[in-house]
VEXDRENLUM-492556 format. One line per 4 residues: number of its first residue (from 0); their letters; for each residue z, y, x of N, C-alpha, C. Coordinates in steps of 0.02 Angstrom, whole numbers, plus 50000, padded with zeros to 5 digits. Example, Ala and Ser with C-alpha at 12.3 -4.5 7.8 and 13.67 -1.06 7.14 Angstrom:
2
0> as> 50390,49716,50660,50390,49775,50615,50390,49835,50660  50354,49888,50642,50357,49947,50684,50394,50002,50645
//
This chain:
138
0> mdin> 50001,49939,50036,49998,49996,50000,49997,50057,50053  49960,50112,50022,49964,50183,50053,50008,50222,50009  50069,50235,50040,50120,50270,49990,50096,50345,49986  50051,50367,50032,50025,50434,50023,49961,50442,49978
4> rnyg> 49962,50391,49937,49916,50400,49869,49950,50385,49808  50019,50393,49808,50059,50385,49754,50087,50446,49726  50065,50501,49742,50102,50555,49714,50056,50574,49653  50071,50625,49609,50056,50639,49538,49995,50676,49538
8> hkfa> 49982,50719,49591,49916,50767,49580,49858,50726,49594  49809,50720,49547,49745,50680,49546,49758,50608,49573  49812,50580,49551,49824,50514,49558,49771,50472,49516  49734,50421,49554,49687,50378,49516,49636,50428,49502
12> yddk> 49622,50477,49532,49569,50520,49517,49496,50477,49516  49497,50438,49568,49439,50388,49569,49456,50328,49615  49409,50290,49617,49425,50230,49662,49390,50237,49724  49368,50291,49750,49348,50308,49809,49405,50336,49857
16> gsai> 49445,50379,49831,49500,50410,49860,49565,50365,49857  49559,50310,49832,49619,50261,49821,49594,50206,49791  49633,50151,49797,49612,50085,49762,49657,50062,49708  49625,50028,49664,49668,49995,49610,49681,49925,49630
20> dscd> 49648,49897,49678,49661,49828,49709,49723,49830,49752  49777,49789,49738,49835,49786,49776,49831,49755,49848  49773,49725,49859,49763,49700,49928,49723,49750,49973  49698,49808,49942,49673,49858,49978,49709,49903,50023
24> etyr> 49696,49926,50080,49741,49966,50120,49747,50039,50093  49707,50054,50042,49718,50118,50011,49745,50109,49942  49775,50059,49920,49798,50050,49860,49848,50101,49844  49852,50118,49777,49892,50186,49756,49950,50167,49718
28> gvea> 49959,50105,49706,50014,50090,49658,49992,50089,49587  50039,50062,49550,50021,50054,49473,50017,50111,49437  50059,50162,49451,50060,50234,49427,50085,50284,49472  50075,50349,49464,50101,50403,49504,50178,50383,49510
32> fsep> 50204,50398,49569,50275,50389,49583,50312,50326,49571  50266,50278,49568,50294,50210,49556,50334,50182,49606  50331,50208,49665,50366,50184,49729,50433,50222,49744  50485,50191,49768,50552,50225,49773,50542,50287,49824
36> etra> 50499,50277,49875,50490,50331,49922,50466,50394,49894  50415,50390,49850,50385,50454,49822,50422,50473,49765  50461,50436,49733,50516,50466,49686,50566,50501,49719  50583,50485,49774,50638,50517,49816,50618,50586,49838
40> vrql> 50552,50588,49857,50518,50652,49883,50506,50697,49821  50489,50667,49764,50486,50710,49700,50552,50734,49679  50603,50697,49683,50666,50719,49666,50692,50775,49724  50686,50767,49772,50701,50817,49826,50671,50881,49808
44> veks> 50610,50883,49795,50572,50945,49795,50590,50973,49723  50590,50935,49664,50606,50960,49600,50677,50987,49594  50728,50952,49623,50797,50979,49623,50807,51038,49670  50775,51034,49726,50788,51092,49778,50765,51160,49746
48> gkis> 50702,51164,49730,50671,51230,49707,50672,51282,49765  50692,51260,49823,50688,51312,49874,50640,51295,49930  50600,51243,49926,50555,51224,49979,50488,51266,49973  50468,51300,50026,50414,51342,50030,50363,51321,50075
52> aamn> 50375,51269,50112,50323,51238,50160,50341,51164,50179  50297,51125,50188,50310,51058,50206,50251,51030,50255  50276,50985,50301,50222,50954,50339,50237,50876,50323  50177,50840,50312,50180,50771,50294,50143,50737,50356
56> fhay> 50188,50722,50399,50159,50693,50468,50120,50627,50459  50065,50617,50497,50030,50560,50496,50008,50544,50571  49985,50477,50580,49955,50465,50646,49898,50423,50627  49848,50444,50658,49836,50455,50725,49774,50488,50731
60> gnlw> 49763,50541,50767,49705,50574,50777,49701,50649,50794  49745,50685,50811,49745,50755,50824,49706,50805,50773  49726,50790,50713,49690,50825,50652,49735,50865,50624  49720,50924,50599,49757,50964,50553,49730,50971,50480
64> itpy> 49759,50920,50430,49729,50914,50370,49764,50961,50313  49725,51003,50280,49748,51037,50225,49728,51014,50158  49765,51034,50108,49744,51022,50038,49669,51053,50024  49632,51011,49986,49643,50965,49940,49609,50899,49964
68> syyd> 49643,50846,49978,49616,50782,50009,49580,50746,49957  49595,50757,49892,49553,50716,49841,49476,50735,49837  49465,50805,49858,49410,50836,49845,49355,50816,49903  49296,50808,49884,49240,50792,49933,49198,50841,49949
72> gddn> 49210,50901,49922,49158,50963,49944,49191,50994,50013  49145,51042,50030,49162,51079,50087,49194,51155,50088  49217,51161,50020,49243,51228,50003,49309,51220,49964  49353,51182,49994,49417,51169,49971,49464,51225,49956
76> fslm> 49449,51286,50003,49489,51343,49997,49478,51374,49917  49411,51356,49894,49403,51390,49833,49452,51358,49779  49481,51301,49785,49527,51270,49742,49593,51298,49738  49616,51337,49796,49675,51357,49805,49685,51432,49773
80> kpef> 49747,51449,49758,49766,51511,49748,49741,51557,49808  49718,51617,49802,49697,51654,49858,49740,51661,49912  49812,51677,49902,49859,51682,49956,49867,51621,49990  49864,51562,49964,49867,51493,49997,49808,51487,50040
84> aefd> 49746,51503,50012,49685,51494,50048,49692,51532,50112  49710,51594,50108,49721,51651,50159,49761,51612,50220  49822,51588,50195,49871,51568,50236,49841,51506,50276  49808,51457,50244,49781,51413,50272,49730,51431,50324
88> ktle> 49685,51467,50308,49629,51496,50357,49658,51530,50414  49711,51561,50408,49741,51596,50468,49776,51546,50514  49813,51495,50476,49850,51445,50521,49795,51404,50562  49738,51386,50525,49693,51338,50553,49667,51375,50616
92> seiv> 49644,51441,50611,49620,51475,50669,49671,51480,50719  49735,51475,50707,49785,51485,50762,49806,51418,50792  49788,51361,50750,49809,51289,50777,49752,51264,50815  49693,51285,50814,49639,51259,50860,49659,51284,50929
96> gmgf> 49650,51239,50972,49671,51248,51041,49742,51225,51055  49780,51194,51010,49845,51173,51021,49851,51095,51019  49791,51069,51029,49781,50987,51035,49753,50961,50966  49739,51005,50922,49706,50975,50862,49637,50987,50869
100> tktg> 49596,50927,50868,49523,50935,50876,49481,50961,50816  49508,50943,50758,49478,50965,50695,49531,50988,50638  49510,51037,50600,49555,51066,50548,49514,51069,50485  49543,51063,50427,49514,51066,50360,49534,51010,50318
104> saee> 49500,51007,50264,49518,50947,50208,49507,50877,50243  49536,50830,50207,49514,50752,50230,49438,50743,50243  49405,50770,50183,49330,50758,50196,49307,50790,50253  49326,50842,50278,49307,50881,50334,49330,50856,50398
108> tiky> 49386,50822,50402,49415,50800,50461,49407,50723,50477  49429,50687,50419,49423,50614,50424,49367,50577,50395  49327,50615,50355,49260,50603,50327,49277,50554,50274  49341,50558,50239,49352,50519,50175,49398,50557,50137
112> tang> 49405,50539,50065,49452,50574,50017,49512,50528,50013  49569,50561,49995,49627,50524,49976,49652,50563,49916  49657,50524,49865,49694,50559,49803,49757,50537,49795  49798,50578,49750,49869,50564,49746,49905,50573,49804
116> easd> 49887,50620,49844,49905,50638,49910,49970,50687,49907  50007,50681,49962,50076,50718,49960,50062,50792,49957  50030,50818,50005,50015,50885,50020,49977,50919,49957  49930,50880,49926,49901,50903,49866,49952,50914,49811
120> wmla> 49993,50865,49804,50046,50874,49750,50086,50925,49758  50106,50933,49822,50159,50993,49834,50127,51058,49822  50065,51068,49849,50029,51127,49842,50017,51143,49766  49983,51097,49734,49953,51111,49660,50015,51105,49612
124> ehdi> 50066,51068,49627,50114,51061,49567,50170,51110,49586  50189,51127,49652,50249,51166,49658,50241,51224,49705  50176,51247,49716,50166,51305,49764,50194,51298,49831  50199,51241,49858,50223,51232,49926,50174,51228,49967
128> isms> 50171,51277,50015,50115,51271,50069,50124,51200,50113  50072,51163,50108,50088,51098,50137,50026,51081,50181  50029,51034,50221,49983,51007,50267,50001,50941,50293  49948,50904,50318,49965,50832,50334,49929,50821,50405
132> pelg> 49971,50852,50463,49954,50842,50531,49942,50767,50549  49885,50747,50579,49876,50686,50612,49894,50691,50684  49946,50667,50705,49970,50677,50772,49930,50620,50814  49917,50638,50887,49888,50592,50924,49925,50587,50992
136> td> 49898,50571,51047,49920,50565,51107,49925,50619,51152  49884,50673,51146,49894,50736,51184,49947,50783,51166
//
């Protein structure tokens, strides 16, 4: 199971960005927040009310991935509120040269989509500036 496809925003959006087959490595679960780990994160976010930014670390690749990971277009900033898009654009320009080889959405960086993803849910549902850095060896 890929726990990072078990969040509520665009959960089961398609079978390209997550799988219904429990044997698939991109299996999303039976429903959004069906797993204890994602329920715990949801509870933390919803009870806190004070989280303004989050990093959902992944491995492996020296990539800086920003929402929206479910989206397969190249204009993901158009899906964001203007202030979030501007923040992400500025951050991406600063992060280049710090070891990250690519920045942008999942489609732009890893060349595939992931729906039901944590950063997408945090930004879309809770206005939390979020990103998913893929760490590497450098």
